[in-house]
C-alpha positions in Angstrom: 1.5 -27.7 -6.8 -1.3 -26.5 -4.5 -3.0 -29.9 -4.4 0.4 -31.7 -3.3 0.6 -29.5 -0.1 -0.5 -31.1 3.2 -4.1 -30.2 4.1 -3.1 -27.9 7.0 -0.8 -26.0 4.6 -3.2 -26.0 1.5 -4.7 -22.6 0.8 -7.5 -24.1 -1.2 -8.6 -26.3 1.5 -8.3 -23.5 4.1 -10.4 -21.3 1.9 -13.1 -24.0 1.5 -13.0 -24.7 5.4 -12.8 -21.1 6.7 -13.6 -18.7 3.8 -11.5 -16.8 1.5 -11.1 -14.0 4.0 -9.1 -16.3 6.2 -6.2 -16.5 3.8 -3.0 -14.4 4.0 -1.8 -12.4 1.1 0.8 -15.1 0.6 -1.8 -17.8 0.5 -4.0 -15.9 -2.0 -1.1 -15.3 -4.4 -0.2 -19.0 -4.1 -3.8 -19.9 -5.3 -3.2 -17.6 -8.2 0.2 -19.0 -9.0 -1.1 -22.6 -8.9 2.5 -24.2 -9.1 6.0 -23.5 -7.8 9.1 -24.9 -9.5 11.4 -27.9 -9.3 13.4 -25.9 -6.5 10.7 -24.4 -4.4 7.0 -24.8 -3.4 4.3 -22.5 -4.6 4.1 -21.0 -1.1 7.8 -20.2 -1.1 7.5 -18.7 -4.6 4.5 -16.6 -3.4 6.4 -15.3 -0.4 9.6 -14.4 -2.5 7.4 -12.8 -5.2 5.7 -10.5 -2.7 9.1 -9.4 -1.3 10.5 -8.6 -4.7 7.6 -6.5 -5.8 7.1 -4.7 -2.5 4.0 -6.4 -1.2 0.5 -7.0 -2.6 0.1 -3.4 -3.7 3.0 -3.9 -6.1 0.8 -6.1 -8.2 -0.9 -2.9 -9.4 2.3 -1.5 -10.8 4.7 -4.1 -11.6 5.7 -4.6 -15.3 5.8 -7.6 -17.4 9.6 -7.3 -17.7 10.1 -7.1 -13.9 7.9 -10.2 -13.4 9.8 -12.4 -15.9 13.0 -11.3 -14.4 11.9 -13.1 -11.1 13.0 -16.7 -10.8 10.1 -19.0 -11.2 7.8 -16.6 -13.0 7.4 -17.4 -16.7 5.4 -15.7 -19.5 2.0 -17.4 -18.6 2.4 -16.6 -14.9 3.5 -13.1 -15.6 0.5 -12.4 -17.6 -1.9 -13.8 -15.2 -0.3 -11.6 -12.4 -0.6 -8.6 -14.6 -4.3 -9.4 -15.2 -4.9 -9.5 -11.4 -3.2 -6.2 -10.9 -5.2 -4.6 -13.8 -8.5 -6.0 -12.1 -7.5 -4.5 -8.8 -7.0 -1.1 -10.4 -10.2 -1.2 -12.3 -12.2 -2.3 -9.2 -10.8 0.6 -7.2 -12.6 -0.5 -4.1 -11.2 1.3 -1.0 -10.3 -1.0 2.0 -12.8 -0.4 4.9 -14.6 2.6 3.4 -16.3 4.8 5.8 -14.0 4.4 8.7 -12.7 7.4 10.6 -9.1 8.2 11.1 -9.0 10.6 13.9 -5.5 10.2 15.3 -1.9 9.5 14.1 -2.3 6.1 15.6 -5.5 5.4 13.6 -3.7 6.4 10.4 -0.7 4.3 11.2 -2.8 1.1 12.0 -4.6 1.6 8.7 -1.5 2.2 6.6 1.2 0.1 8.5 1.7 -2.3 5.6 3.7 0.4 4.0 6.5 -0.2 6.7 7.3 -3.4 4.5 7.8 -1.6 1.2 11.4 -1.6 0.0 10.8 1.4 -2.1 9.3 4.9 -1.0 5.6 5.0 -1.7 3.5 8.2 -1.4 -0.2 7.5 -0.9 -3.2 9.7 0.1 -6.4 8.9 2.0 -9.4 10.8 0.7 -12.0 11.7 3.2 -15.6 13.2 3.2 -16.8 16.3 5.1 -17.2 14.1 8.3 -13.6 12.7 7.8 -14.9 9.2 6.8 -12.7 7.3 4.5 -13.6 7.4 0.8 -10.5 6.0 -0.9 -6.9 5.1 -0.5 -4.8 6.1 -3.6 -1.0 5.4 -4.5 0.3 8.7 -6.1 4.1 7.9 -6.4 6.7 5.2 -6.2 10.2 6.1 -5.7 12.2 8.8 -4.0 10.0 12.0 -3.7 10.8 15.5 -2.6 9.1 18.9 -2.6 10.2 19.4 -6.4 8.8 15.9 -7.6 5.5 15.7 -5.7 2.8 16.9 -7.9 0.4 18.9 -5.7 -1.9 19.2 -8.8 -2.3 15.6 -9.4 -3.0 15.0 -5.6 -5.7 17.4 -5.4 -7.2 16.4 -8.8 -7.5 12.8 -7.2 -9.3 14.2 -4.1 -11.7 16.2 -6.3 -12.4 13.2 -8.4 -13.6 11.4 -5.4 -15.7 14.4 -4.1 -13.3 14.5 -1.1 -13.5 17.3 1.5 -10.3 16.3 3.3 -7.1 14.3 2.8 -4.3 12.8 4.7 -0.8 12.2 3.1 1.3 9.2 3.9 4.5 7.9 2.9 7.2 5.5 4.0 10.9 5.7 4.6 12.5 2.3 3.6 15.5 3.2 5.8 13.2 2.5 8.8 13.8 6.0 10.3 10.6 7.9 10.3 11.9 11.4 11.2 11.1 13.9 8.4 13.7 15.3 6.0 13.7 18.9 4.9 12.1 17.9 1.8 9.4 16.2 3.7 8.8 19.5 5.6 8.7 21.5 2.4 6.3 19.0 0.7 4.0 19.2 3.7 3.9 23.0 3.6 3.1 22.9 -0.1 0.2 20.5 0.5 -1.2 22.6 3.4 -1.0 25.8 1.3 -2.6 24.3 -1.6 -5.3 22.7 0.6 -6.2 26.1 2.0 -6.5 27.5 -1.6 -8.7 24.5 -2.7 -10.8 24.5 0.4 -9.7 20.9 1.2 -8.4 20.0 4.7 -5.1 18.4 4.9 -5.5 16.7 8.1 -1.9 15.3 8.5 1.1 13.9 6.7 2.3 10.7 8.3 5.8 9.2 7.7 6.0 5.5 8.4 9.2 3.8 9.3 10.1 0.4 10.9 8.2 0.2 14.2 7.8 4.0 14.3 5.8 6.7 12.7 5.9 10.5 12.5 2.9 12.9 12.3 3.7 16.2 10.7 0.7 17.7 12.2 1.6 16.7 15.8 5.3 17.1 15.2 5.8 13.9 17.2 7.6 10.7 16.7 5.6 7.6 17.9 6.8 4.1 18.7 4.5 1.6 16.9 4.6 -0.8 19.8 3.0 1.7 22.1 -0.6 1.6 22.8 
């Protein structure tokens, strides 16, 4: 249980002392779980849960059946976690709205949490006419290629947020960020549609393990470089 943890490891005490923003994703999730099991602490359970649902963003899309299949997650906890995910979707508040993403490095730094995802995620960043961030939207999970990416759905989302520009971002769970032929075709489709719609497609970034690739710059970058 949370209260049984030593003070220096107790996320509740840390939140009171330092503010809720000082907690890691694992600590926040541990607060929501309340207890672990006979075999592992609540912090260990929270860490393992995040790994099995592909990070915190996975809470927005995980199913009840997936949750109860995870050791240590019973019906009550599964429903509580589903409620948290649903609240996150309904709030739909973009992280750091208004920031400018001017370079591939800027985009990577904002989206580098995708490097930890075990499945392929395709997300878009929606920007205003000054290229300030309006929203971050997850569009697809799973292997995507030029035939499965719905250009229509992507631009409908941009228009719904009154966006004037967008950036596409997806990850390669293999860790290799170099684009495939399908990635190149998908980027071409997005660029062509953007011209027709009057929406600037500023880049398509591919995120791997400690590397990222800008389709606009046609360059592979080392994430450790500054």
